[in-house]
C-alpha positions as CSV (number, residue, x, y, z in Angstrom):
1,X,114.9,-31.9,64.9
2,X,118.1,-33.9,65.0
3,X,120.1,-34.6,68.2
4,X,122.5,-31.7,68.9
5,X,126.2,-32.2,69.5
6,X,127.6,-31.0,72.8
7,X,127.9,-27.2,72.7
8,X,131.0,-26.9,74.9
9,X,133.9,-25.1,73.3
10,X,136.6,-27.7,73.4
11,X,140.3,-26.8,73.1
12,X,141.6,-28.6,70.1
13,X,145.3,-29.1,69.7
14,X,145.6,-27.0,66.5
15,X,143.6,-24.5,64.4
16,X,143.2,-27.2,61.8
17,X,141.8,-29.7,64.3
18,X,139.3,-27.1,65.5
19,X,138.2,-26.5,61.9
20,X,137.7,-30.3,61.4
21,X,135.7,-30.6,64.6
22,X,133.5,-27.6,63.6
23,X,132.8,-29.3,60.2
24,X,131.9,-32.6,61.9
25,X,129.5,-30.8,64.3
26,X,127.7,-28.9,61.6
27,X,127.3,-32.1,59.6
28,X,124.9,-33.3,62.4
29,X,122.3,-30.8,61.2
30,X,120.0,-31.4,58.3
31,X,119.1,-27.8,57.4
32,X,120.2,-24.2,58.0
33,X,117.5,-23.5,60.5
34,X,119.1,-26.0,62.8
35,X,122.6,-24.7,62.0
36,X,121.6,-21.1,62.8
37,X,120.1,-22.2,66.1
38,X,123.4,-24.0,66.9
39,X,125.3,-20.8,66.1
40,X,123.1,-18.9,68.4
41,X,123.6,-21.5,71.1
42,X,127.4,-21.3,70.6
43,X,127.2,-17.5,71.0
44,X,125.4,-17.9,74.3
45,X,128.3,-20.0,75.6
46,X,130.8,-17.2,75.2
47,X,132.5,-16.2,78.4
48,X,131.3,-12.9,79.9
49,X,132.9,-9.8,78.3
50,X,133.8,-7.0,80.6
51,X,131.8,-3.8,79.9
52,X,135.0,-1.8,80.5
53,X,136.4,-3.3,77.3
54,X,133.5,-2.2,75.2
55,X,135.3,0.8,73.9
56,X,135.9,2.3,70.5
57,X,139.5,1.0,70.7
58,X,138.3,-2.6,70.8
59,X,135.3,-2.2,68.4
60,X,135.7,-4.1,65.1
61,X,135.1,-1.7,62.2
62,X,133.2,-3.0,59.3
63,X,130.6,-4.9,61.2
64,X,126.9,-3.9,61.0
65,X,126.4,-5.3,64.5
66,X,128.4,-4.0,67.4
67,X,131.5,-6.3,67.9
68,X,134.3,-5.9,70.4
69,X,137.4,-8.0,70.2
70,X,140.4,-7.9,72.5
71,X,143.7,-9.8,72.2
72,X,146.2,-10.6,75.0
73,X,149.4,-12.6,75.0
74,X,152.4,-12.6,72.7
75,X,153.9,-14.2,69.7
76,X,153.9,-17.7,71.4
77,X,150.2,-17.5,72.3
78,X,147.5,-15.1,71.6
79,X,144.1,-15.3,73.4
80,X,141.0,-13.5,72.2
81,X,137.9,-12.3,73.9
82,X,135.0,-11.0,71.9
83,X,131.3,-10.3,72.1
84,X,128.5,-8.9,69.9
85,X,125.1,-7.4,70.4
86,X,123.8,-9.9,67.8
87,X,123.1,-13.5,68.6
88,X,124.2,-15.0,65.3
89,X,127.3,-12.8,65.2
90,X,128.2,-14.0,68.7
91,X,128.0,-17.5,67.3
92,X,130.3,-16.6,64.5
93,X,132.7,-15.2,67.1
94,X,132.6,-18.4,69.1
95,X,133.7,-20.3,65.9
96,X,136.5,-17.8,65.2
97,X,137.7,-18.0,68.8
98,X,137.7,-21.7,68.7
99,X,139.9,-21.8,65.7
100,X,142.3,-18.9,66.5
101,X,142.4,-18.2,70.3
102,X,145.2,-19.9,72.2
103,X,147.3,-20.3,69.1
104,X,150.7,-18.9,68.2
105,X,150.7,-15.8,66.1
106,X,152.3,-17.7,63.2
107,X,149.7,-20.4,63.3
108,X,147.0,-17.7,63.3
109,X,148.6,-16.1,60.2
110,X,149.0,-19.4,58.5
111,X,145.5,-20.6,59.1
112,X,142.8,-19.8,56.5
113,X,139.2,-20.2,57.8
114,X,138.4,-23.1,55.5
115,X,135.6,-24.2,57.8
116,X,133.5,-21.3,56.6
117,X,133.3,-22.8,53.1
118,X,133.3,-26.4,54.4
119,X,130.1,-26.0,56.5
120,X,128.4,-23.8,53.8
121,X,128.4,-20.7,56.0
122,X,129.7,-18.5,53.1
123,X,126.6,-19.2,51.1
124,X,124.2,-18.7,54.0
125,X,125.3,-15.4,55.4
126,X,123.9,-12.1,54.3
127,X,126.4,-9.7,52.6
128,X,126.6,-7.5,55.7
129,X,127.3,-10.5,58.0
130,X,129.9,-11.8,55.5
131,X,131.6,-8.4,55.6
132,X,131.5,-8.4,59.4
133,X,133.0,-11.9,59.6
134,X,135.8,-10.8,57.2
135,X,136.4,-7.7,59.4
136,X,136.6,-9.9,62.6
137,X,139.1,-12.2,60.8
138,X,141.1,-9.3,59.6
139,X,141.3,-7.9,63.2
140,X,142.5,-11.3,64.5
141,X,145.1,-11.5,61.8
142,X,146.2,-7.9,62.5
143,X,146.8,-8.7,66.2
144,X,148.8,-11.8,65.1
145,X,150.9,-9.8,62.6
146,X,151.6,-7.2,65.3
147,X,152.7,-9.9,67.7
148,X,155.1,-11.3,65.1
149,X,156.4,-7.8,64.1
150,X,157.0,-6.7,67.8
151,X,158.7,-9.9,68.9
């Protein structure tokens, strides 16, 4: 097994910088077994998610696993909290939050998740996980559009 990069969730200065850092980290691993383990490790590093927020209102529709996602903030800065009952999906959440949380609504809307293709994730997710990832991304973009529309 290769040496693992640090699993902290750094706060890059932009969504693009976060995507580039994710691509560099995943390049450390030689195979998808190691990459899946890294995803699971990332998911374990998510901050605690309050049980009180695990409601239907915050549940992401379209995911086979249970996923809850909450946004706070405004047009200038949106922060996201999320969790899943699946270890790999929690890792996917960690990547999404790293790219999109703490950004302006416009930056969120303008940023396509290119890292998904760059690291080969699109080819290595089951169809149901790919659908779930798309649903989570759609939910994040919906919150961002709402922040822009309500400003």
